[in-house]
C-alpha positions as CSV (number, residue, x, y, z in Angstrom):
1,M,35.5,-21.6,28.2
2,D,39.0,-21.9,29.4
3,E,41.5,-22.6,26.6
4,N,43.6,-24.7,29.0
5,K,40.7,-27.2,29.3
6,I,40.5,-27.9,25.6
7,M,42.8,-30.6,24.3
8,K,43.5,-30.7,20.5
9,Y,44.9,-33.4,18.3
10,E,45.5,-33.7,14.6
11,F,45.5,-36.8,12.5
12,F,46.5,-37.1,8.9
13,E,44.4,-39.3,6.7
14,P,46.5,-42.1,5.3
15,K,47.1,-41.8,1.5
16,H,45.7,-44.7,-0.5
17,Y,47.2,-44.3,-3.9
18,S,45.2,-47.2,-5.3
19,T,42.1,-44.9,-5.0
20,L,43.8,-42.3,-7.1
21,T,44.0,-44.8,-10.0
22,V,40.2,-44.8,-9.9
23,F,39.7,-41.1,-9.1
24,I,41.8,-39.5,-11.7
25,P,40.4,-41.2,-14.8
26,L,36.9,-41.1,-13.3
27,L,37.1,-37.3,-12.6
28,C,38.4,-36.7,-16.2
29,F,35.4,-38.7,-17.6
30,L,32.9,-37.0,-15.3
31,T,34.3,-33.6,-16.1
32,V,34.1,-34.2,-19.8
33,I,30.5,-35.2,-19.4
34,E,29.8,-32.0,-17.5
35,F,31.4,-29.9,-20.2
36,F,29.3,-31.7,-22.8
37,L,26.1,-31.1,-20.8
38,I,27.0,-27.4,-20.3
39,K,27.7,-27.0,-24.0
40,N,24.3,-28.5,-25.0
41,S,22.3,-26.9,-22.2
42,F,21.9,-23.6,-24.1
43,S,19.2,-25.1,-26.3
44,D,17.4,-27.5,-24.0
45,Y,15.9,-27.1,-20.5
46,K,16.2,-30.7,-19.7
47,A,19.9,-30.5,-20.4
48,I,20.2,-27.5,-18.0
49,A,18.5,-29.5,-15.2
50,I,20.7,-32.6,-15.9
51,G,23.8,-30.4,-16.0
52,L,23.0,-28.8,-12.7
53,I,22.4,-32.1,-11.0
54,W,25.5,-33.6,-12.6
55,G,27.6,-30.6,-11.6
56,F,26.3,-30.9,-8.0
57,Y,27.3,-34.6,-7.9
58,L,30.7,-33.8,-9.5
59,C,31.4,-31.2,-6.7
60,F,31.1,-34.0,-4.1
61,V,33.3,-36.3,-6.1
62,Y,35.9,-33.6,-6.3
63,R,35.5,-33.0,-2.5
64,T,36.3,-36.7,-1.9
65,F,39.2,-36.5,-4.3
66,F,40.7,-33.6,-2.3
67,W,40.0,-35.4,0.9
68,T,42.0,-38.4,-0.4
69,I,45.0,-36.2,-1.2
70,F,45.0,-33.6,1.5
71,G,42.6,-34.9,4.2
72,R,43.2,-34.6,7.9
73,E,41.1,-34.6,11.1
74,Q,41.4,-32.4,14.1
75,I,39.7,-33.4,17.3
76,Q,39.0,-31.2,20.3
77,I,38.2,-32.6,23.7
78,T,36.2,-30.0,25.6
79,E,34.5,-30.1,28.9
80,N,31.3,-31.9,27.6
81,N,32.0,-32.7,23.9
82,L,34.3,-34.4,21.4
83,I,34.5,-32.3,18.3
84,I,35.8,-33.9,15.1
85,S,36.7,-31.5,12.3
86,K,37.8,-32.6,8.8
87,S,39.9,-30.3,6.7
88,G,41.7,-30.6,3.3
89,S,38.5,-30.4,1.3
90,F,35.4,-28.3,1.0
91,F,31.7,-28.5,2.2
92,V,32.8,-29.9,5.5
93,R,31.6,-29.0,9.0
94,P,32.6,-30.3,12.4
95,S,30.8,-33.1,14.1
96,T,30.1,-32.7,17.8
97,Y,29.6,-35.7,20.1
98,N,28.4,-35.4,23.6
99,F,30.4,-37.5,26.1
100,R,27.2,-38.8,27.8
101,E,26.2,-40.5,24.5
102,I,29.6,-42.1,23.7
103,R,29.7,-45.8,24.3
104,N,32.3,-48.5,23.9
105,I,35.4,-46.5,22.8
106,R,38.1,-48.8,21.6
107,I,41.0,-49.3,19.2
108,E,40.3,-51.2,16.1
109,N,42.8,-51.6,13.3
110,R,40.5,-50.8,10.5
111,K,42.5,-51.4,7.4
112,F,41.7,-49.8,4.0
113,N,40.4,-52.3,1.5
114,F,40.4,-51.2,-2.1
115,L,37.5,-53.5,-3.0
116,D,35.4,-51.9,-0.2
117,F,36.2,-48.5,-1.7
118,F,35.6,-49.6,-5.3
119,V,32.2,-51.2,-4.8
120,S,30.8,-48.9,-2.2
121,R,27.9,-46.7,-3.3
122,T,29.1,-43.8,-1.2
123,S,32.8,-44.0,-1.5
124,L,32.9,-41.4,-4.2
125,T,30.9,-38.8,-2.3
126,S,31.6,-39.4,1.4
127,L,34.7,-38.4,3.4
128,K,35.3,-41.8,5.0
129,S,37.9,-42.2,7.7
130,W,39.8,-45.4,8.1
131,G,41.0,-44.5,11.6
132,C,41.7,-46.8,14.5
133,I,39.8,-45.0,17.3
134,V,36.2,-46.2,17.2
135,F,33.2,-45.6,19.4
136,D,29.5,-46.1,19.3
137,Y,27.2,-43.0,19.2
138,K,23.5,-43.1,18.9
139,N,23.3,-46.4,17.0
140,K,26.2,-45.4,14.7
141,T,29.8,-46.4,14.7
142,I,32.2,-43.5,14.4
143,N,35.9,-43.8,13.7
144,F,38.7,-41.4,13.4
145,G,42.4,-41.3,14.0
146,G,43.9,-41.7,10.5
147,N,47.3,-43.4,10.6
148,I,47.9,-42.8,14.3
149,D,50.0,-45.5,16.1
150,N,48.4,-47.5,19.0
151,T,50.4,-45.7,21.7
152,K,49.0,-42.3,20.8
153,A,45.6,-43.8,20.2
154,E,45.6,-45.2,23.8
155,K,46.5,-41.8,25.2
156,V,43.6,-40.1,23.3
157,I,41.2,-42.9,24.4
158,E,42.3,-42.4,28.0
159,R,41.5,-38.7,27.8
160,I,38.1,-39.3,26.3
161,K,37.3,-42.1,28.8
162,T,38.1,-39.7,31.7
163,K,35.5,-37.3,30.2
164,V,33.0,-40.0,29.5
165,M,33.2,-41.3,33.1
166,T,32.5,-37.9,34.7
């Protein structure tokens, strides 16, 4: 594939410092529990299983914590696909979206709401984006764009729309 036909953009995830007030004490608490489980796991097989499951969960909470601090998204617009890659954390892989399946691309000013973060079941383990570029893809709503302004978002949408129309 010709490198000139690939367009790349990078968006930084907006920092929500209110989430850090939840993450830091929570991570300290969860890490202490993990150390306690590891310490007691040498004598009990149930504690080993619980420690492994808890450690796996703790990895995903740390992943989201690093995403909150260092997160950014890169998008690539190729000939047939939109590729969204997240970096700044671990256990991430790019998501590829075929232009033929993308519907209703638009700008929405999705604002971060601390209560949505605090009471969501998946907010501690998922790499949520609060971007302003939104589209529908196979019965899901995908958003990206971080803290991009509307002018740049319109340019990105126009590039994607030209690919969707062809």
